[in-house]
N, C-alpha and C positions, 0 to 999 in steps of 0.2 A: 504494500500499499504506499510506502514511503518513497518508492522510486518513481521518477517520471519516465515516460517513454514515447517514442515515435513508432508509427507503424504505417505502412504503405501497401495497398492490395496491388498485386500485379496484373489481375485479369478482369475481375468483375466488381461491381459496387458492393459496399458493406453499409448496413444500417446500424447506426450508433445510438445509444441512450446513455446519458451522463448525468450523474448527481453530484454536487459539491461535497466535500469532506463534512462529515457529521450528519448527512442525511441519508439514512439506511433505505434502500428501496423496499417497497412493499413486497412481501414474499421471502426476504432474505433474513436469515438468523446469524448473528455473530456469536461465537463462543470463544471467550477468553479464559484459559485455565489459570486459576490463582496460584498454583504452585510454581510453574515455570514460565507464565506469560504466553504459553503457546495459543496462537490464534488459528481458528478454522471457521469457515463460513459455509453454512447451508444455503444453498440457492438452487432454484429451478434451473433447467436448461435455458438457453437463450430464446429458443422458439417457444418453450412452455411460458416464459415470462411475458413475451409479447402477446401471446394468445390468451392467456388466463389472467394475468394481473394488470397489465396495461389498460385493458378496457374498464377496470374497476377505479382507476385514478380519477380524482377530481381534476379540473383543469389547472389549479394552482399546485397540484402535486405531481404533475407531469414532468419528465425529465427534459433536459436540453436534448434535442434530437437533430441528427444530420445524417445525410447520406455521403459517404466517401467514394468517389469515383476513381477507376483504375488510374494508378500513376500518381494521385494525390496522397499527401502526407498529413496525418493528424497527430497533434501533440496532446497527451494526456498528462495534465500536471499531477504532482504528488498528491496522494490522498483522495483523488476523485474516484467514484464508483462508476463502472462502465460496463455496459452490456452490448455485446457485438453480435449481429446476425448476418452470416453470409447469404446473400440472396441466391447465390449459386455456389458450387464447389469451386474454391479458389485457393490460392497461396498468398500469404502476406508476410512481409519482413517486418519484424518488430525488434526495436533496440531499446532496452532498459539502460538507464544511465544515472549517474549521480553527478551534479554540478554545484556550484556555490549556492544555488537557490534552494535545493532540496537537501543539502548535506546534513544539516542539523536535524531535519526531520528523519533522515536514514538513522542517524546515531541515536536519536530518541527512541525510534522503534526497536533498537536493539539493547536498550537500557533494560535492566531487570525489573520484574514486577508486571502487573497486568492492567491496573486501572487506567494508566495513561494510554495503553493500546486500545482499551475499550472506548475512551473518549475520542481518540483519533478517528476511529472508524464509525461510531454510532453517535458522536456528540454527547450532549448532556443526558440523553436517554440512557447512557451508561451508568448514570448516577441514581438508579431507581431506588436505592435504600440509604441514601444521604440526602438530607433536607436541603431545599432550595435556599435557605437562609446560610447554611454552611458554604454553599456554592457562592452566594453573594459575598461572603466575607473573604473568601479566597481570591475572588475576582478583584477585590479591592486591595488585597495585599498579596502579590504574586510570591512574596518570600515564604508564604505558609503553604504547606502541603496538607492534602486532605488525609485524615487518618483512616486506615482501612483495617484497624485492629477489631472493630466490631463486626466484621464480616464473618459469616459462618459457612457459607456455601463455597465449595471448591471450584465452581464454575459459574460464570455468569452468562445468563442468557439474555441477550439484549434484542428486543423486538420493536418494530415501529408501532405496534398497537399497545405498548405498555402504558399505564396510567401516568400522567405527568403530575404526580403529587408527591410531597414529601412530608414527614412528620417531625416534630420536635417537641420533646417533653410530653409526648403522647397525644398532642393535638395535631389536627390535620391542617396543613397550609393549603389554602384555596388557590394560591397563585399558580400559574403554570409556567413551564420551562422557558416560555418566551420572554419572561421577565429578565432572565440572564442570557445575555447574547453569547452563542458559542462562536468562537473566533479559531480558524485554523492559522493561529499565530504561535510561534515556538515558545514564547514566554508564557502564553495561556496554557498551552499543553503541558509544558514542563512542570507547572505547578501540581499536576496530578501523579508525578513521580513518587514512588514509595521511598522516602529518605531513609528507611531502615534496611533496605536492600541494597547489596553491593555487588558489582560485576564478579568479583573474585569468590564470593561465598554463596552466590544464588545459582539455582538451576538455569541452564541455557536453554531457550526456547527452540525447539526443533522446527518452528516456522521461520526462524531467522534465516535469511539468504546465505550467510556464511557462518562458520563455526566460531567459537569464542576466542581461540587463539589467533584465528585468521583475522578477526576483527582488529585485535591489538596490533598485528603485523601491518595491516593495512593502514591504520592511523600513524604507525611509526614511519612507514614509507612515505606517506603524505607529508609528514612533518619534516623529513629530511629533504625530499624531493620538490616541496612546494613552499618554501620559506615565505614567499610573498603573501600567502594567505594563512599564516600561522594563527592569527587572531581567531579566524573562523575554525581552524582545526581544533584550537584549544577549546572552543565552546562546545564543539561536538564531543570532544574527549571527556570533558567534564560532564556532559549528559550521559554518555555510555559507560564510562569508566570510573566516575567520580575522580577524575584526574587531579583537580584542585585539592581534595582531601588528601590523597596520598602523597602529593607533593609537599603539602604542609607537614605531614608526619615525617618524611625523609629529611626535610629541612631542620626539623628539631633534633633528629638524630645526628645529622652533620654538625650542627652547632654544639651539641653536647660533647662530641669528640674532637672538636676543633678542625673539622675537615671543611674543605671548600664546598659550597653548594653546587648542585648539578648546574651546568651552564644552560643557556637558552636551548641549545641543541639537545640537551639531555633532560628536559623537562617532562618527558613521557616515559612510562616504564617501558623496559626492553624485555626481549626473550618471550618465549611461548609457554612458559611454565604456569603453574596454578597460584603463584604468589607474586606480588609486585616486586620487580627488581629494578633498581636505578644505578645508572653510572654517575660517579662524581669524581672527575678527574682520574687518578690512578685507583680508584676504590669502586667496589661493587657492593651495593647495599641491598639486602634481601629482607623484606618484611614478611613475617609468617602470619597468614590469615586462613588458610585452607583448613576447613572442617573444624574451626572452633579453637578456643584457648587450649584446651587439654591436649588436642592433636598437635597444636603448634609447639607447645612446651616439650612434648615428647620427640618431635621432629628435630628441634634445635638441641635439646639435651642429648640425644643420642648421637647426633652429628658432632657435638663438641667432645662427647666421650670417645668417639672414634678417632678424631684428630689427635687427641691426647695420647691415645694408645699407639698411634702410628709413630709419633715421635718417641715414645717410650722404648719401643722395639726397634726403632730405626728402621722401619720398613721401607723398601724402595718406593712403595706407592705414595710416600710423603712428598716426593718430588714431582708427582703428577696429579696432585689433589690441591684444592685452593689453599692458599696461605691466609689463615684466619688473622685478622688485625684487631678485631674487637667484636663483642657481643653483648646483648643486654635486653631490656625490656622497656618499651615505651608505653605509657599509660597516662590517663587522664585523671587528675585529683583536684576536686573543687574548681573545675573549669580550666585548670592549667595542665600543660603538657609536662610531664616528668620523665626522666630516664634513669633506670637502675642498671648498673652493669652486672652482668652474670656470666660465669665461665662454665656453666653446666652443673657446678657442684653446689649441693645443698638446695634447699627450697627458696626461691626468691622471696623477699619480704612481701612484695606486693600481692603475691598469691598464697601466702601462708596460712590466711584465714579461710581459704576456700577448701573445705574439708575433703571432697573427693580427689584433690590433686596432691594430697600430702600423706598418703597412706604408706609410702616407701621412703620417708625421709631419712631413715637410719642408714641408708646405703650412700656411697660417695656420690653417685650420679642418680638421683631419685627419679629423673625422667630419662634415664639411660636405656640401653638395649632391652633389658628383660622387662622392664616396666612398659616400654613401648610394644613389646610382643604381647603382654597381657592386654593393653589397650586395643591392639589390632584384633584380638580374639573377640573383645567386646563389641567392636565395630562390625564384626562379620555378622552379628545378630541384628544389626540395625537396618532399617529401610532407607532409601535414598532421601526421602523428605526429612527423616529423622536426623541424618547426617548434615543435611543442609541447614535445618533448624538449629543444630548444635554450632553451626559456624557463624551464625549472625548475631549482631547486637553487642559484640564484645568491645571493651574500651581499653583492653590490654594487648599489645602486640610485640611477641618476641622479635628479635632482628639479629642479623649477623652481618658484619663488614669483612670482606675478603679483598685481597690485592686483585687488581684488574689484569687479565691476561691480555698480551697483544696478539692480534690475529683475528680469526673469525671461528664461529661454531661450524661444525661440519654441515649442519642443515642448510647454511648459507651458500656453501661452495660445492656440495656433493655432486651436482650435475655438471660441473666444469672441470673438476680435477681428473688427472690421468688414472688409468687402471693400475699403474704401478703404485701410485699414492694410495689407492683404495686397498690394495693388497697389503701395503705397509700398514695401513690402519688396522686391518684385521689381525696381523701379527701384534701390533701394540696392544689391542684389546685383550688378546689372548694373555699376553704377559701381565697386564695390569689386573685382569680378573684372576689370574694365578696368585698374584701378590695379595689381592684382596681376600681370597679364600684361604690364604695361609695365615691371616692375622688372627690370633687366637681371640675367641670370645671371652668376655668377662666371666668370671665364675658365677655359676648359678646356685645362690644360697636357697635350698629348698625350704629351710625353716622360716625364711622371711617371705617367700613368695606363695607358700601354700595358703596363708591366711588371705592374701590379696586374691589368689585364684578362687577361693570360696566366695568372696564377695562379688566376684564377677559373675558367678553362677546363681546369685540370689535373685529371685524374681521380684516383682513389684510388692508382693505381700510378705517378703521377708523370708520366704522358704526356698530351699534349694530346688533348682529345676531338675527335671528328670534328665540326668546326665547321660543321654543317648550316645553322645559323641565321645564318650570316655575312651582313651586310647592307652593300651598297655605298652608303653614305650619309654625309653630313657627320658628323664626329665627334660633334657635339652631339645629332644624332638616332640615331646608332648604338646606344647602349645602350637607348634607349626601344623601338626596333624589334626588337632582339634579344631584349629580354624578353618581348615580345608573341609573337615566333616560338617561344620556349620554352614559353610557355603554350599555344600552339596545339598541341603535340605530344601532349597528352593531354586535349585539350578535350572529346572524346566521353565519357571516363571521368569527367571532373569534372561534366559536365552530368547524366549518368546518376546519379551520387551524390546530386546536388541534387534529382533527381526532380521529382516533382508540385511546382508546376503546369506545369513545363516540358513540352510535348507531346513524346512519344516520337518521332512522325513527323518532327518538326523536328530532334530530336537526331540521327537517322539521316542527315539532310542537311546537317549543320552544316559538314562537312569541304568539301562541294562549295561552300558559300557563302563561307567564309573563304578568302582568297587564299593560294596556295602560298608566295608571297614577299610579305611585308607592306611590303616596300620599293616595291611597286607602289601602295600607298595614297598618293596624292599629297599631299604636305605643303604645296604651294603655295610662297610665296615667304616665308612667315614663319619666323622662327627658333624654336627651342625656347623654352618660357616656364617659369616658375616654376608649379607646379600644386599647389592646396591639397589636393585628393583627397578632402576629407571635409566639404564644406559641406552639413551636413544641419540638420534642424530642432533638434537639440540643440547645435549649435555656432554659433547665431546669437543674440546677445543683444538684448533689447528693453527700452526704458525706458518708463515712463508719461509722458504729455504731455497737454497740452490740445489740442483739435481745431485750434485757431487756430495752434499752433506746430508741428503735425505736419510740414509740409513747409518751415517756415521755418528750422528748425534752431536756434530760440532756446531758451534755458534756462528751464525752468519752476521754479516754487517749489519748493525742495529738500523742503519738507515733504511735497509729493505723492509724491515718490520714496521718501522715509523710510517713509511709511505703507505703500506696496507692500513696501518692503524688510522692514519689521518684521512686518506683519500679513498678508502673502500675498495682498492684495486683487488682484482682476483688473481692477478699474476698468471694469467692464461698464456702468456708468451713463452716461446721455447727458452729453456734454461732455468725455468723457475719451477718450484714444486711446492707441495705442502705436506707437513708432517705433523702428527698428533702430539700434543703436549700434556693436556690435562683432561681428567675425567672430572665434570662438574656436578654439583647438586647432589650432596649425600644425605639429603634430609628425608629421603624414603628409606633409609637403611632399615634393614630388618635382619632376622636370623632364620635358617632354614636349609633347604637342599640347594647346593650351589648350581644345580642344573637349572634353577628358576632364572638365574641371570642371563642364561641363554635365550630366553624368549624374547625380550625387547631387542637384543643385539642381532639375533638372526632375522626376526620379522621386520624390524624398522631400519636398522643400520644396514644390514646386508640385503634387505628386501628378498630374502629367501634364496639367495645365491649360494649353492652347495659349495662352490669353489672357495668363497670367502669364509664359510663355516669350516671347511677342511683346514685353511690357513690358520683360522683362530684356534682350533683344537691342536695343531701342530705346535703352536707357541704355548698354549695352555698346559698341557702335558700331564696334568693331574688326573688321576682316574676318579670317575664319579661313583664307581662301586669297587669292591675288592676284586682282585684278579680271578679270572676264570668264571666269574659269575654269569657273564653274558653267554657262556657256551651252552647254558640250558634255557636260553631266552625262548626258543620256539615251544617249549613244554610249559613254560609258565610266564604269562604275560605280564605278571606283576614284577618280573625281573628285567623286563625290557626297558632299556632307557627311553626308547621312543613312546613307549605307553606312559611312563612317568611324566615325560614332557607334555604329551598330549592331555593328560589328566590335569596337569597345572594350567594348561591353556584354557580347558573348559571351566575350570573353577576360579579362574583369574577375576579379580574385582574390576577389571577393565575389559572392554570389548575386544579381546585379543582375537576372537574368532572372526570378528569382522575384518580384521587385517589379513587372516588366513585365506578366507574365501574371496577377499578382494585381490590378493596376489595370486593364488592358484584358482583362477576362475572355473577351470574345468572340474574342480572338486565340488562345485555347486550341484553337480549331478551324481555325487558320490552315494552309494547305497548303504554304507557302513562307516562307522568311526575308524574301524580299523584301515579302511582304504585311505582315509584322510591322514591317519597317523603314519603309515608307510610312506606317503608322498611327501609329507612335510618333514617328519623326524627320523625316518628310516636310516638315514646315513650315521645316526648316533649309534646303532647297534653294532657297529664295527669297530667302535672306539674303545680303547682300553687304557689309554695313557701311557706314558713312558717313564714315570718316576713315581 
């Protein structure tokens, strides 16, 4: 609805009916979902509308009508309703576009929430349960937003025949909606935004034209490439991302640590991750917001515990992970921003009084690895709306500051670098995953965690849940396998919601494929390891180098890197190459089966290329199971590496299967999960490791 478009028929005339924004045509119903702002519209066919509804219209309710002749072009502005009737079979060329006139409306339409979307499409009829007096007050003061805390229905049905009455204090207001004038003006429409919802912590509407990460990337490219209209881009970013709010937060953090503020070029968040990340000179500032305060504290606490351990054991991985400069917590107290420094040890004073967050304060890192594993187990039993609800409304934000790497992330250059550079990357990832999986996990103190585990299993009435997913496995494996068992309980519903391209026939067979007891999936002789969980193309950093130094690890002329750093060159000319230097974003660290880290690497970074998987394994070298176990794989599927990997894909909390069936399109016709398993992960069954 926010886009404008041109269209031109090539052969025969087209009949048009148009209504301005806010006037829903008779016979049309608009649905706006309260949870994610998804918009769907029930409408008759064009022919049915002209035959059945048009004759019912009073003269003043009729649309703007016109007949478009072959070769003519018609422009439909943003927000206009339109009904098109081809008078004969024809072909038309249509071009949707965003320009400076409708840019803010497009950004507004991608903002989280639902009320503003209803008003954009149905006008003031979308306010059927809010009094006209409330609307008047908001029109008089555009700084105020309508509260939607009193709404109980999950979906708003907005029809043209709804009564135009509101109530206040139990009395009926006899005035009609005409007393308040609807305006398709960005300031008027923006006052209906839900100020409590945020881009980073809200569900993304499936009806949006692009994805959440693509939206941020689009704004960033415009910011860099269109400096002449930055005022307009900033307004759009404030509508869609709350960019002004997040910039204020990062400025407070910079000031507290004596760092330079982000320059004008750095005013928008960067990257495609789930948390706002800012560049400020030679520093990278990440603010943790995803899934709420408890999740954020565990993400940062575990990351800091891991970095400390890397230094303690002098792991080679420390040279290829971010250099942490500072970390802490930003919070609001009595209307003022305050910063508390925190290195992950102990319970921060600002959260000390929040009871659920301090159950494990007797350990060095109360929000470290094992506490995070407990929290992940608890999350596995929560619905998506519950997770989103947990992430909203916080006034406490953990953050970390790391040293900025020069170069580019792999996602930015993957389509332009050479095959040799890509193979070198596969070797690098194999080496670094080996280093990661050799880092010892912190000792698991069963006496400390047994009580916390009991609390996780308590239901709302204070009784222990029927622990159907109890696993008879060593303590370090217990929570990993129990989490998978908990995800298994609603696997059919989850896959059905994800839908296409996952074949429906396979969804029906998934419970037959997944074992009843995941403890039967043989773990071999290896212990649990640290799991990065998110090694994807946007979490790998590359630096420019000469071809001669690609494999040698020598340092090139700093001017070469500075040129890329400043000018964004991709060094595509002969004699230049790219080499991987860092793995980024350890905030999703977990503990479990090391084969889990193969999933994002193989599916996202390697895009299913078996040659790169082999190169990775040649460098990784560590066995996934004890020697000789794969010899009996054909007789026992639970011992097949391919089966384990496939089970983890199916039970993943992200839509990994969508990536599989998007890459191997021929598997959409597969008749069994075994067929998918063999095609995607079959090469693993011949791998034994070499050390």
